[in-house]
N, C-alpha and C positions, 0 to 999 in steps of 0.2 A: 763404693768400692774404687782402690785407687787402681786406675790405668796402668796395665803391664805390657810388656812390648812381649812379642812372639817366645822370645829365648828366656824370658823373666817367668813366664807362666807355667805353674806346677802341677802334679796331680792334686796336691794340697790344696792349693788355690781353687780347682776345679770341685774338688770334693766339699771345700767348704760352703762354696757358692750353691754347690746340687744339694746340701744338706745330707751326704751319704758319706762312705769310708771311703779313705785313699785306695783302699782294695776292691772295692766296687768298680772305682774309676778306671784303674788300672786294667779290671775285665772286660769293661765295655770298649776302652779305647784299643785291645788288642785283642776283640773279637772273641773273649772266651765266654763260656756261657756261666750261670749261676747270679743273672742280674735280672728282674722284673722288667717287663716292655716299657712300663711308665718310666721308670726309673732309667733305664738305658736311653730313652727318648730324651729326657732330660740332662742329662752328662753329654750326651751327643751335642745338642742345641747348645749348653753352657760352654762347652770347648771348642766350639765353632766359632762363639761370638767372641771369646776371649782370644782366639788366635793360634789357640794349642794347635800343634802339629804333632798327631800320632804316628808313634813310630809301627812301620810294616812289621809284622809277626815274624818275618824270616831275615828280617836284613836291616841293614844300617840308613837305606832310605825312607824320605818321611813324605807322608798325605796326609790330606785331610778333605772333609767332606767338602762340597762345591756347589756352584749352581748345576741344577740340571735341564737338558732341554727333552721334553716329550715330544715325540713324532707319530703323528698318527694320520691317516686318509680325512680330508675335511668332511666327509658325509659321515663317518665314524661319530666324529666330534660333535657335528649339528642334529644329526638326526637319529641316532641309534642309540637307544635305551640301555642297552648292554655296554657299549663303551664308554656311552657317558656316565655311568656308576664307577667303571675301570680307572678312569681318569680323575673322578672325584676321589678316589680312595688314595691316589697317587698325591695329590694337592693336598690333601688334607694331611697326611703323612709328611710331607714336605714340610709344610706349616709349622706342625707340633715339633721339629727338629730344626726350624731355623733355616731351612733350606730354599734357595730362590729356585722356583720350576716355571720353566717358560715352555709352552704348548706352540710348535709349529705343525702345521697344517701341509698336506701334501696329497698329490693325486694317489688314487686307491689303485690303479692298475698301472703295469711296464707298459711301455717304458718311461713314461712321465714321471712315476713316483720314484725310479732310480736316479732320474735327472736331478729331483727335487732335494732325494736325499746328499747327492753329491754337494750340491750348494750348502746346505745346512753344515755337512762333516768341514767343509772349508771354511767354515763361519770361526773366526777366531774366537768368538763369545760361546761356541759349542766344546764344552770340555766333559761331558758325561752325557748318555742318552739311553733315554726308555725308548725301546721300538714298540708301538701299541697295535696288536693286530697285524703286523706287518713280518712276514718271515720269508720273502721269496730269496732264492739263494743268491740272486744277483746282489740284493741289498745287503745281506749277510757278509758278501764277500768286501763290499765298499765299507762296512763297519769294521772287518778284520784289518783292512790295508789300512784304516784311520789311526789305530793301535789305541782309541778311547775307550774308555770303560764303557760298557755298555749290557742292557737285559731285555730281551724280547719276554713280552706280556703279552699273552694269548696267541704265543706261537711257539715255534721249536725251530733250532739248528740240528740238522740230523749230523752234520759232521762235528757238532759238539766243540766248535769253538767261541761261541757264545752263549753264556747262561740263558734261561729261560724259565718261565712258570707258567703255567695252565691250569684248569680245571682237569681233572683226571676224566679225560673225554673218552676213552676206550670204557671206562667202567661206567659211567653216564649213559653210553649206548647200551650196553650191557643191560643195566638196570632198567632202562626204560622199557628195552625188548620182552624182559624177564616179567615184567608188570602185565603187560599184552597177554603173554602164555599164560599166566596163572589165571588171568580171567577166561582162559579158555581159547583163544586165538590161535590160530596155525598158518592162516594165510593171510601174512603181514606185509605191508609195501612200505619200506623205507622211503621219504621222499627228502630231498638234499640237494645241496648246489656245492659240490664238493673243490670247490677252487682253491681250497685251502687245506694243511695236514692236520687242523684240530676238526675239521669237518670229517675227514677220511677216517679218522680214527673212532670217531662216532659212528662211522660205518662198520669199522672192526667189530667194533662192542656189539652191535645189531648181528652180524654174521656169526660171533662168538655164541651166542645165546639163541640164535636160532640151530646151529649144528648141535650145541650142547642138548636141544631138546630134540634130536634126531632127526633135525628137518635140513635136507640138503640146500645149502643156499646158491641160489642161480640168479646172479645179476639182471638177468634177462627180466625174469619173473619179479623179484623182489625189488626192486630197486628203480625208482623214478628218478633219474637224472634231470633236475632242472636247466642244466646248461645244454644237454644235448633236445632236452624241448625248445630253446630259443627263448627262455623266459629268463628272469632276475629271479631270487628268492621271494620278493615282495610281490610278483605275478604269480605264486603258485596255483590260486584258484584258476588260472587259464590254462595251466596244464592240467590240471583234475579235470575239469570240465571236457578237454579234450580227449583224454585217457579214458573217461568214462563213455563218450560217445564212439570212441574208437575199439570198445569193447576190451581194452586192456587190463581194466582192474577187475572182469571176471571172477567172481568168487573171493574177492578180497574183503575180507572182515574189520580191518584196521590199518591204521598208519602210524609209522613212529617216525615223527618230523624232525629233522637236525637241529631248527630251531623254533623257538615259539612264534616267530617271523612266518616262518613257512607253516606252521602248524593254524594259525589264523588264514593263512588264505586257503589252506586244503578245506578247513568249516566251511570259509565262505564258498568256494566251488560244489562243495557238497551240497550246501543249502540252495544254491541257484539251481541246481541240476535236480533239487526235489528230495533230496535226501536229509535225512534228522541224525544228529549227533547227541547223545550216542545210542540211539534208537536202530537206525540203520549200519553207522560206522562207528568204531570208537578211534579217538585220536589222542594221542600224547606229546607234548613238546619237549624242549629242552631249552633252559636259561632261569626261567621263572622272571621275565621281565615284567613290569607294571601291570602290562595291558593283559597278560595272561589270566589275571585275577579278575577282570574286568569283562571277559570275552562271556558271550552267550551260546552256551553256559561257560562258567569257570574251566578254564585248561588244566587239566592234569599236566605236569610237567617235571621234570629234574632240576631242581635249584642249584646256581652256581652264584657262591657269594663275591659278587663281582667286585665290592669294595676290598674287600680282603685281597682278591687277584690283586688291585690297584697298590695296596699295603705292601704287598710280600716283594712285589716285584721294586718298590723304591727300596726296600731294605736290601734286596739283593745287591741293588747297583751302589748302595752305600757301603756293603762289604768290598765291593771289588774295588770302589775308590781309595777305601782306607788299607786294603791290602790286594794290590795289583796280581800278586802270584796267588791268589786263592784259587783253587781247581774249579773249571767248570762244570755246573750241574744243572740239572734238569728238575724241577718242583712239580710235583703233581698236588692239586688240591681236592679235598672230598667235596661229592656231590651228596644231593638228597632229594629222596621221592617226596612230591608235593601232589596229593591226592586230591582232585576236585572232582568235576562232573561229566568228564568226557569220555569214560570208558564204561560199558557192559560188557556183559557175557555175549557172544557171537548171536546175530538176530536167528 
């Protein structure tokens, strides 16, 4: 193929290289529907490689896909089965579109995380950002001030200034609790570490299901907040054993856990206290990370398509890059109940 300058590249050139019609190229570069995902990825990748600059749909300015920076806490990147899959989905999608994705690791908690993001946003090489599992208001404010294209993945901006994508966490919490209720459980405890909005939404779904079943929601009775117990999510076993010893779980027959990691800790704590799952207690988790399938017994859970979460976040960022005037939006992805072997009717 003859080399062309940016000014010389036409829609016909891209169509010829992609093996599609000019109309299809026009639809993709102007963010209009009517083109399949595979063709859309191929067209965008070829347009980027040829140096074509697509016109923004609302005006005469131009924009193009560019390198992106994926920002996430270091412990999410190295230790989390959930976030590992989310980031892999992003990287796979970036590769398919010919976009370079750079992963930058930061601290998990404020104020260190805010200091880290300030440095990243000030780097001349940072031109577009995917925030993974980060939705602190302070960090969102820094993103808005930077005016860089950005999308939050597995988090939300309640001020609706930055677009975001999450699993439908409220529906996930509702679905998990309804499954326990359908098995006959009424005295259910939600074990959570509500340090982020996504986990609060899961608790909201729990409350919705309980109240719809005619059960008055009482946080003091129905919620075991691991942060108030002085433990992290991976230390749920310690909190369960202490709560059992203190008599705070008397009458409880089932646990809805905010994540699979928490659920596995709950199961460990019950076992170490002499109880059987699902013989003595029923347990359901949320996320369906790989280890949930291999627990003993295998964990009943709510599946989140983590790779798709990453792919959708990347696609939303590309739309923002191509059309900066696009409206801020929040996207919820569906979830799925996965029945395994940790739920029985109440003992």
